[in-house]
C-alpha positions in Angstrom: -17.6 16.5 16.0 -15.3 16.0 13.2 -11.4 16.3 13.8 -11.0 20.2 14.2 -8.1 20.3 11.6 -10.8 19.2 8.9 -13.3 21.8 10.2 -14.6 24.4 8.1 -17.4 24.6 5.4 -18.4 21.3 4.2 -16.1 19.5 2.3 -13.5 22.1 2.4 -10.1 21.9 3.9 -9.1 24.5 6.7 -6.0 25.4 4.7 -6.9 24.8 0.9 -3.7 26.1 -0.3 -1.6 24.1 1.9 -3.7 20.9 1.0 -3.0 21.5 -2.6 0.8 22.0 -2.1 0.9 18.9 0.1 -0.9 16.7 -2.6 1.3 18.0 -5.3 4.5 17.1 -3.5 3.1 13.7 -2.6 2.0 13.0 -6.0 5.6 13.7 -7.3 7.2 11.7 -4.6 4.9 8.8 -5.3 5.8 8.8 -9.0 9.4 8.4 -8.3 9.0 5.9 -5.5 6.6 4.0 -7.6 9.4 3.4 -10.1 11.7 2.5 -7.2 9.4 0.0 -5.8 8.4 -1.7 -9.1 11.9 -2.0 -10.8 13.4 -3.6 -7.6 10.7 -6.1 -7.3 10.9 -6.9 -11.0 14.2 -8.6 -10.7 14.6 -9.5 -7.0 13.8 -13.1 -7.2 15.8 -13.5 -10.4 18.9 -12.0 -8.7 18.5 -14.3 -5.9 18.4 -17.2 -8.1 21.2 -16.3 -10.3 23.4 -15.8 -7.2 22.6 -18.9 -5.5 22.3 -21.1 -8.7 19.0 -22.6 -7.6 15.5 -21.7 -7.2 14.9 -23.0 -3.7 15.3 -19.6 -2.3 14.2 -17.6 -5.1 10.9 -16.6 -3.3 13.0 -15.3 -0.2 13.3 -11.7 -1.7 9.6 -11.2 -1.6 9.5 -12.4 2.0 12.2 -10.2 2.9 10.5 -7.0 1.3 7.4 -7.6 3.5 9.4 -8.1 6.7 11.4 -5.1 5.9 8.2 -3.1 5.0 6.5 -4.3 8.3 9.4 -3.1 10.5 9.8 0.1 8.5 6.0 0.8 8.7 6.3 1.1 12.7 9.2 3.2 12.5 8.0 5.5 9.8 4.9 5.9 12.0 6.6 6.6 15.1 9.1 9.1 13.5 5.9 10.9 11.8 4.2 10.8 15.2 7.1 12.6 16.9 8.4 15.0 14.2 6.0 15.1 11.4 5.3 13.4 7.8 8.1 15.1 6.2 10.8 13.4 8.4 9.3 10.4 8.7 8.6 9.7 4.9 12.0 11.1 4.0 13.7 8.8 6.5 11.8 6.0 5.0 12.8 6.6 1.2 16.4 7.3 2.3 16.4 3.9 4.1 15.1 2.3 0.9 17.8 4.0 -1.3 20.4 2.4 1.1 19.0 -1.0 0.8 19.1 -0.6 -3.1 22.8 0.2 -2.9 23.4 -2.4 -0.8 21.8 -4.9 -3.3 24.1 -3.5 -5.9 27.1 -4.0 -3.5 25.9 -7.5 -3.0 25.7 -8.3 -6.6 29.1 -7.2 -7.4 30.5 -9.0 -4.4 28.6 -12.1 -5.2 27.4 -12.3 -1.5 24.0 -13.9 -1.0 24.1 -12.9 2.7 24.6 -9.2 2.1 21.9 -9.4 -0.7 19.2 -10.7 1.9 20.2 -8.1 4.4 20.1 -5.4 1.9 16.7 -6.6 0.6 15.3 -6.3 4.0 16.4 -2.7 4.3 15.1 -2.0 0.9 11.5 -3.0 2.0 11.4 0.4 3.8 10.8 2.0 0.5 7.6 -0.3 0.1 6.3 0.6 3.5 7.0 4.4 2.9 5.2 4.4 -0.4 2.2 2.9 1.3 2.3 5.5 4.3 2.3 8.4 2.4 -1.3 8.0 1.6 -1.9 9.1 5.0 -0.2 12.3 4.7 -2.5 13.2 1.9 -5.6 12.9 4.4 -4.0 15.1 7.1 -5.4 18.3 6.0 -8.3 17.1 4.1 -11.8 17.9 5.1 -13.9 14.8 6.2 -16.0 15.0 3.1 -12.7 14.8 0.9 -10.5 12.6 2.8 -11.0 9.4 0.6 -10.4 11.5 -2.4 -7.1 12.9 -0.9 -5.9 9.3 -0.1 -6.8 8.1 -3.6 -5.1 11.1 -5.2 -1.8 9.8 -3.6 -2.4 6.3 -4.3 -3.2 6.7 -8.0 0.2 8.4 -8.6 2.1 5.1 -7.8 0.7 3.7 -10.9 2.9 5.7 -13.3 6.1 4.8 -11.4 4.9 1.3 -11.3 4.2 1.1 -15.1 7.6 2.9 -16.1 9.7 1.1 -13.4 9.5 -2.5 -15.0 9.9 -1.4 -18.5 13.1 0.2 -17.6 14.7 -3.2 -16.4 16.2 -3.9 -19.7 17.8 -0.5 -20.3 18.9 -0.1 -16.6 20.5 -3.7 -17.0 22.6 -2.6 -20.0 23.5 0.5 -18.2 24.7 -1.6 -15.1 26.6 -4.0 -17.4 28.5 -1.2 -19.0 29.5 -0.1 -15.5 30.9 -3.7 -14.7 27.9 -4.2 -12.3 25.8 -7.6 -13.0 22.8 -6.7 -15.3 20.2 -8.0 -13.0 21.1 -5.4 -10.4 20.5 -2.5 -12.9 17.0 -2.0 -11.6 18.2 -1.3 -8.1 20.3 1.5 -9.7 17.0 3.0 -10.8 15.3 1.9 -7.4 18.1 3.7 -5.4 18.0 6.9 -7.4 14.1 7.0 -7.4 14.0 6.6 -3.7 16.8 9.2 -3.1 15.0 11.7 -5.4 11.6 11.1 -3.6 13.3 11.8 -0.3 14.7 15.0 -1.7 11.3 16.3 -3.0 9.7 15.6 0.4 12.5 17.1 2.5 12.7 20.1 0.4 9.0 20.9 -0.8 6.6 19.1 1.9 6.3 22.4 3.6 4.3 23.0 5.7 4.0 19.5 7.1 0.7 18.3 6.9 0.3 16.6 10.4 2.0 19.3 12.2 -0.1 21.9 10.6 -3.1 19.7 11.3 -2.4 19.3 15.1 -1.6 23.2 15.2 -4.9 24.0 13.7 -6.8 21.5 16.1 -5.1 23.1 19.1 -6.0 26.5 18.1 -9.6 25.7 17.7 -9.9 23.8 20.8 -8.2 26.9 22.7 -10.7 29.2 21.2 -13.8 27.0 21.8 -14.2 25.9 25.3 -17.0 23.3 24.1 -14.2 21.3 22.6 -11.3 21.7 25.0 -11.4 18.1 26.1 -8.9 15.9 24.5 -10.2 14.2 21.6 -10.6 10.3 21.9 -10.8 7.5 19.8 -14.0 7.0 17.7 -15.6 4.0 16.5 -14.1 2.7 13.0 -10.5 2.0 14.0 -10.8 -1.9 14.2 -13.3 -2.0 11.1 -11.0 0.0 9.0 -8.0 -2.1 10.2 -9.8 -5.5 9.6 -11.0 -4.4 6.2 -7.4 -3.4 4.9 -5.9 -6.8 6.7 -8.3 -9.0 5.0 -8.1 -7.4 1.7 -4.3 -7.5 1.9 -4.2 -11.1 2.9 -6.8 -12.3 0.4 -5.3 -10.1 -2.5 -1.7 -11.5 -1.9 -2.8 -15.2 -1.7 -4.8 -15.3 -5.0 -2.3 -13.0 -6.7 0.7 -14.9 -5.7 -0.7 -18.3 -6.9 -2.3 -17.3 -10.3 0.9 -17.1 -12.2 1.8 -20.5 -10.6 -1.8 -22.0 -11.6 -1.2 -20.5 -15.1 2.1 -22.0 -15.7 0.9 -25.4 -14.5 -1.6 -25.6 -17.1 0.6 -24.6 -20.1 0.5 -20.7 -20.2 3.6 -18.9 -21.0 5.0 -15.9 -19.1 3.4 -13.5 -21.6 -0.1 -14.8 -20.6 0.6 -14.7 -17.0 2.3 -11.4 -17.2 -0.6 -9.8 -18.8 -3.2 -11.0 -16.1 -0.8 -9.6 -13.5 -0.6 -6.3 -15.3 -4.6 -6.1 -15.4 -4.3 -6.8 -11.8 -1.9 -4.2 -10.8 -3.7 -1.6 -13.0 -6.9 -2.5 -11.2 -5.5 -2.0 -7.8 -4.5 1.6 -8.4 -6.2 3.3 -11.6 -9.8 3.0 -9.8 -8.6 5.2 -7.0 -10.1 8.5 -7.9 -13.3 6.9 -8.4 -13.1 4.9 -5.4 -12.3 8.0 -3.2 -15.5 9.9 -4.8 -17.4 6.7 -3.9 -16.2 6.6 -0.3 -16.8 10.3 0.4 -20.2 10.1 -1.4 -21.8 7.0 -0.2 -19.7 6.5 3.0 -16.8 4.3 4.4 -18.7 1.2 5.6 -20.7 1.1 2.3 -17.5 1.0 -0.1 -15.9 -1.6 2.6 -18.8 -3.7 2.3 -18.4 -3.5 -1.5 -14.8 -4.5 -1.1 -15.9 -7.7 0.4 -18.6 -8.6 -2.2 -16.2 -7.7 -5.0 -13.4 -10.0 -3.5 -16.1 -12.7 -3.3 -16.9 -12.3 -7.0 -13.1 -12.5 -7.7 -12.8 -15.6 -5.8 -15.7 -17.4 -7.4 -14.7 -16.6 -10.9 -11.1 -17.4 -10.4 -12.5 -20.8 -8.8 -14.6 -21.6 -11.7 -12.7 -20.3 -14.8 -11.4 -23.1 -17.1 -7.6 -23.0 -16.7 -7.2 -22.3 -20.5 -9.3 -19.1 -20.1 -6.8 -16.3 -20.0 -9.8 -13.7 -20.1 -11.8 -15.1 -17.1 -8.6 -15.2 -15.0 -8.0 -11.7 -16.0 -11.4 -10.7 -15.3 -11.1 -12.5 -11.8 -7.6 -10.5 -11.0 -9.1 -7.2 -12.2 -11.9 -7.8 -9.7 -9.2 -8.8 -6.9 -7.4 -5.6 -7.8 -10.6 -3.4 -7.5 -11.7 -5.1 -4.3 -8.2 -4.4 -2.6 -8.5 -0.9 -3.7 -12.1 -0.5 -2.3 -10.6 -1.8 1.0 -7.7 0.1 1.1 -9.4 3.5 0.5 -12.3 2.9 2.7 -10.2 1.3 5.4 -7.7 4.3 5.1 -10.4 6.7 5.7 -12.1 4.9 8.6 -8.7 4.9 10.4 -8.0 8.7 9.7 -11.6 9.5 11.0 -11.4 7.4 14.1 -8.0 8.3 15.7 -7.2 11.7 17.1 -4.3 13.7 15.8 -2.4 13.1 19.0 -1.8 9.4 18.2 -2.8 9.2 14.4 0.8 8.6 12.9 1.7 6.1 15.5 -1.6 4.1 15.1 -1.3 4.3 11.2 2.0 2.8 11.5 1.0 -0.3 13.6 -1.9 -0.7 11.3 0.4 -0.9 8.4 2.5 -3.3 10.4 -0.6 -5.6 10.4 -1.2 -5.2 6.8 2.3 -6.3 6.0 2.0 -9.2 8.3 -1.2 -10.1 6.6 0.4 -9.8 3.1 3.3 -12.2 4.1 0.7 -14.8 5.6 -1.3 -14.7 2.4 1.8 -15.3 0.4 3.2 -18.0 2.4 0.0 -19.9 3.1 -1.2 -19.8 -0.5 1.4 -22.3 -1.8 0.3 -24.8 1.0 -3.4 -24.5 0.2 -2.7 -24.9 -3.6 -0.5 -27.9 -2.8 -3.1 -29.6 -0.6 -6.3 -28.7 -2.2 -5.7 -26.9 -5.5 -6.0 -23.2 -6.7 -9.8 -23.3 -7.0 -10.1 -24.0 -3.2 -7.5 -21.2 -2.4 -9.6 -18.8 -4.6 -13.0 -19.6 -3.3 -11.7 -19.8 0.3 -10.2 -16.3 -0.1 -13.8 -15.0 -1.6 -15.7 -16.4 1.3 -13.2 -15.1 3.9 -13.6 -11.3 2.5 -17.4 -11.6 3.8 -15.8 -11.6 7.5 -15.8 -7.9 6.9 -19.5 -7.6 6.9 -20.2 -8.2 10.4 -17.6 -5.9 11.7 -19.3 -3.1 9.5 -22.6 -3.9 11.1 -20.9 -3.7 14.6 -19.3 -0.4 13.6 -22.9 1.0 12.4 -24.4 -0.1 15.6 -21.6 1.7 17.7 -22.1 4.9 16.0 -25.8 4.9 16.5 -25.1 4.4 20.1 -22.8 7.4 20.0 -24.9 10.1 18.1 -22.2 12.9 18.4 -19.5 10.6 16.5 -18.7 12.0 13.1 
């Protein structure tokens, strides 16, 4: 049977009024945190380059964001497991705000060591922004879990679009305060993360994970047929593998596309357009993806993720270097494939793991996703240097097909366990 916290009439949350409130609060916090996430990333590499006077370590901020995100994913998951989503997510965003303040202090003091430490701490905001999607699914009925996840994800888009566009105004504001202009977006990031934490701390009540556990315990107590402690169901490894592969492939191809374009004479406006299309495709399809996952099944959309990433890799590999349109199409498919994988994988994880260990397991899965992203980013440069961008793109596309046998194995496991949800 499905988790009791999600039981009730088909497609209906056991506490619809609480679920609506939870989603409204999460959407508000995601809009804020999206601005903090995007604003900081926009100038992180430029700030490091300016302070060091060299481009040699300009890529380090991205690696530090990822490393900090990986550590924070586990921490937020453990806090959520022990005390609920509200303290877990609030602590994560507050940590991101502290990191933002540290970046500003480092810029004022012109201290690169402090900058790198602060950027690592700042990465907690990235992890928390991603982990919030799980909170949207805690109280959702199984038939609406993917749509709840997608609602939280798509909210990040607004902040993600607004944040980079405020880089120049916040730079001017910082300059007026006597702070280096490049640190200006971190003023926005710090305020955005702090406000997101405040929204969650004050209004994320009832706590969705704690309420789901309470409902689960209540029904198992009332129904002697379900008093046994729920066990893990098939789908955990498939969901994790789907998200890990899509993250690795997406980051690898995305990272090297601007470099590939620059090497063939395109300016920053062209590469910026391609990346903007890609980021939009990562988040904007979320409502449609959620409906597809709930309507046609997790495994179907996960398989579609692999096929979409394959198409993205093939198009990127064969696209003429002077064709911005084809590269934009490839990166759009790359974003859609990532979105398919993240939403379907998140739903599989939520379905498979019992409430007693759900948040902790989700944190560990997101740790793996962060490591995959770092691996994709770091290895992509070596592959392009050794074999070229087309080889990287095609290899990524083919690698995406590895999710298909995992999906087939999960389907076989479910057939062998007819009482699984």
